[in-house]
N, C-alpha and C positions, 0 to 999 in steps of 0.2 A: 624288239627294242632293247637297247643296252645302255645302262647308266653307270657312270663311275662316280662314287661318292668319296671325295677326298676328305680325310678327317672323319671317316665313317664309323670310327669307334668312339668318338667324342659325344658329349652331351646332346648336341643338336644333330650331328651326323648320324648317330645311331637311330634317332627318331625318323630322320629322312629315309634311312635304309628300311626300317620296319614299315613305314608307310608305303614305300614302293612295293615291298613284298606283299602287303595286304591288298593294295588297290591296283596293282599292275601285274595281273596274274601270268602274263606271257612274257614278261621282261626279264632280262639278265641283269643282275646287280653285282658290281665289283666294289667291295669294301677295301679302300686304300688308306693305309695309315702308316705312320713312321714305325710303330711297333707292329711288325709283321705277325708275331705270335698272338698278340691281342686281336688283330684283325682275323686271323685264322680261327681262333676260338669263337669269336662272334659269328663268323660265317657258318661254322659248323652247328651253331645253336639253332639255325633255321631248318636243318636237316633237309636241304633241297639242293639239287644240282644247279638251280638258277642263281644261287648266291655263291660268289667266289671271293677270294681275298688276295691281297698283294701288299708287300711292303713298299713304301715310296718316300723319297725325300723331295718334297715339292720345290725346293730351292734349285734342284737340278732340272732345268727347263727341258733339255733334250730327252732325258729319261722319262720325265713326266709326259712329254708329247708322245713318246713311243707307247707308253701305257694306255693313254686315252684314245689313241687313234682308232677310228672305226666306231666309236660310241655315238649315241644320239645326243647326249648332253653330259657335261661335267657339272656336278653339284659340289661346289666348294664350301665345305664346312670347317675349314682350317682357320685359325686366328687370322684376322684381316691383314696383318703385316705382310702376308705372302700373296695377296690378291693379284698384284701385278705380275709376279713370276708365273702364276698359274694361268693368267690370261695370255701371256706370251706363249706358253705351251699349247694353249687352245688354238691360237693363231697358227702355230707351226703345224698342228695336227688337223686344222680345219674343223674343229668341233665346237658346237654351241656351249656357252658358259653361263653360269649364274652363281650368286653368292649370297651371304647373309648381311652384307653391308661393309662399308669402308670407313665408318665413323668420320664422315665429312671430308677430311683431308685426303685420304687415300681414294675416296670416291671421285674427287676432283681429278686426280691423276688418271683414274680408270676411264673417265669420260673422254679424255684426250685421245684414247685409242679407238674412238668411234669410227673414223674413216678406215682404219686398218681392218676392223671387223666387217664393215660394210663392203669393202673391196673383196673380202673373202666370202661374202654372202652368208655370214652367220650372225646370230644374235648373241649379245653379252648382256645379261640382265644384272644390274648392280643393286643389291639390297632387296631380296625377296624372302625375308623371314617374317617376323611379327612386326617389328618397328626398327628399321625400315622394312617394308614388305606389305603386310596387310594395310597399314596406314596409307601407303602410297596408292594402293588400289582403291581404297575408300576415297582418297582425294581425287583420283581420276574419275571415279563414279560421280561424286558430288559436284564436280565442276560442270558436268553436263546439264545440271539443273539451273545454272546461273548464266546470265548474259555478261555480268561483270562480277569479279571477285575482288573484294577489298582486303579481307583478312582470312588467314587459315591458321588455326591453333591446334597443335597436336599434343596429346598427353596419354598417359596410361595409369591405371589404378588397379590394385588387387586386394583380395581378402583371403587370408590363409587361416584355415581352421586346423591345420596339421599340428599334431603334438610331436615336436622334435626332441629327441633325447641327445642333443649335441649343443655345444656352446655357441656355434656360429653356423649359419646356413648360407652356402654359396649358391646364388641363383644361376650364374654362368661364369665364364672365365674371368679370373682376377685381372688379367691384362686390360680387358675392356672396361671393367669396373674402375680401375685406377684412372684410365683415360677419361671416362665419363665424369669422374669427380675432380680431376686435376687439370684437364685441358680447358682453355677458354671457350665457352659456348658461343655459337653463332646466333645472331638475331637478324631478321630482315625487317627493317623499320623505315618508314617514309620512302620506300622503294630502294633502299640501300642496305647492303650487307655490312654488319659490324660485329665485333667480338666484345664480350663483356666478362666480368669476373666469374670464376667457377662458383656454382651453388648460389648465384644471385637470382633476382627476379622472383623471390618467394611470393606465393599466391595460394589462396584457398581454392581448390578445384572441386567441382561438383560432379559426381558420377552416380549412376543408378544404384539403388540398393542391391546388395548389402554394403557396398563400399562407401557411398555417401560422400560427405565433405572431407577432403584430405589436403594436406599441405604439399605443394609442388615447387620445384625450382628449375631454372634453366640448366641444360646440359648439352654437350656437343652431340649432334646427330646428323645422319646423312640426309634426312628430309630437307634440311635447310640448305643443302648443297644443290638440290635438284628442283624443289618447288618454285623458287623465284624465276627460273628460266622456263620451266614447264608451264607455268600459269601466267607468264608475262603478258601474253596477248589479251588476257582477260583482266589485266590491270592490277594484279596482286601488289599490294603495298606493305602489308604487315604479315609476318609469319614467325611463330615461336614453337619451341618444343620444351615441354616440362616433364620431369620424372617425379614420381611420388613414392620414393622409398620410405619405409618406416623410419621414424626418428631414431630409434635405437640402432638400426642398421647404419644409418648415416653417422651416428656418433662413433661406431666401431670403425667405419671407413676413415673418418677424420683422424682418429687416433693413429691408425696405421700410416696415413699420409703425413701427419704432423711429426711423427717420430722417425720418418725416413724410410719406412718399409716399401714405399711406392717409388722410390728413386731409381732412375735407370743409370746412375753414375756408378761405375765399378768401384768396389772396395776390396782390400786385400785381407783374406782370411786363411791362415795356415798355408801361406804361399800360393794361394789360388785367388784370382780376381773374379768376382761375381757381382752381378747387379742385384741389389736388394729386392727389386720387384720380381726377378726370376726366382729367387729363393722363396719369397712370400707366395708367389703363384703356385709353386710346387707344394709347399706346406698346406696351402689353403684348398688344394684339390681334394684333400681328405674330407672336407666339410661340404661337399656336394651332398644333397639328400641321400641318406642311406637307402639301399634297395629294400631293406626290411621295414622301413618307415612307410606307413600307409598315408599317402599324400591326399589331402582334401583342400583344394583351393580353387580360385577363379581369377580371371584377369579381363579387364576391359581395356580396349584400345580405342581412343576417341579422336575424331577429327571434326573440328567445328569451322563452319564457313560463315562469313558475313559478306553479303554482296547485294546484287540487284537483279531482278527479273521483271521484264516489261515495265521498267521505270519505277518499280516498287522495291523497298528494302526487304531483303530476305535473310533469314538465319536458318542454316541447315546444320543439324547435329547427326553425325554418323558414328556408330561404334560397333565393335565386335565384342562378343562374349565367348570366352573359352573356359572350360572347366577341366580339372585334372582328369587324365585318362585312366579309368579304373582298370582296364584290361592289362595295361603295361605299367601302371603306377607312375605315369609321367606327370610332373607338375604342370599346371595350366600354362605358365609362361614359357616353359620348354616345349610343350606340345604345340603351342601357338607359333613357335619359331621354327621347329623342325618339319612341320607339315607343309607349309607354303612352298619351299624349294622342291619338294617331291611333286606337288601339284603343277608348278610352273614347268618343271622338266618334262613331265608327261604332256603338257600342253604344247611344248616345243616339238616333241617327238611326233605328236599327232597333227602337226601343221596348224595349230590354233594360234600361234604367234607368227604374224605375217612379216613383222619388221626385221630389219637387219641393222647391224651397228651396235654400239654400246648405249643402252638406254635404261632409265629407271622404270620401275613397274607401272607408274601412272601413265606412261606413254606407249606401253606395248602389251599390257595384260588386259584381256577382255574381262571386265568386272563380273558380268553375269555368269560366264563359264566358271570363273574363279570362285564366286560366292556359292554356286551350286556344288562345287567340289568341297568347299568348307562345310557346307550343310551335312554332307555324307560323314564328316568327321565330328559332327555335333558342335561345330563352331558357328555361332549365330551372328547375323548382321542386322543391325537396326538403323532405320532412318527416322529421325524425330520420334524415337521410342516405339516405332512400329516395325515388327519383324518383316524383313524383305527377302529372306532366303529359306 
């Protein structure tokens, strides 16, 4: 088996690479990144001929297609703005594809490529990280227990015991954070999709201990782009997604946004035109958790159902629990995101994903196989507070 990890030196891509190396002992891994030197250094750290590196510009569809040709799956861990270009390269090369999500709007454009992928006889899985990803598989699993689904509500909550010696902690790319805080979130209510104000819908959410009760608000997310159609036949009428960032973190994000650092309108500085958000993202990269910081945190991903079974009202609560990975010092949220694409890619290569076309995880990933693999990585799945994997 051969896998190409695009963005393989990034926060999530590097975790996917490491997981492939640890759990797919006979596979070849190609670390592809814009910075070829960085990719080479990372590949050499494995001290194995199974891991190779290459420099790539994913906006060059033809060259990307040449690079990925012959591989069993492309794992796209590049910022989601390039998803469509990479999918076009996969079509050209006839190679299966998966990514970490398209933050609703790009996901919608990706789904329009369904027939092209189907005609090629390959699968393209959109959104197989943590959320979207694990949340989608939880939803696909939970739907099997209900005859009718009225509501699905998605959220996540975390607890961080880490002692950071830095003024700001960046959980993932600043581009996605800006979009999550600035774009209008989608809601599915009374059977119709609508958009509301950023950071609205504030509500106290209840998670298992040690997280407990935390404040959440609406944000733009890919689950809202796929769940209404995926569960239409079962009567879905209400669907929401809420995030639960710490209040201090939200204050910091609001400050950056309100003062213009999240703007994508170019400004002139010393004769050069730059976007404030490009500058901010570059500066903020230094505030990813330092390697020398011993991480100690956990994260819950939660999917709640309200529906009916045999004429009776039913409430199903499904959630995953991930803890920071001590071996590699990965934060829980990052580990939770980087592991699923590795699992899904291996499932594709093993023939465990039967469907073709462009599909979300709830329609093509076997939950039991997926949950079994998560268990091997110490990521636990619960149904109504009972461990099921």
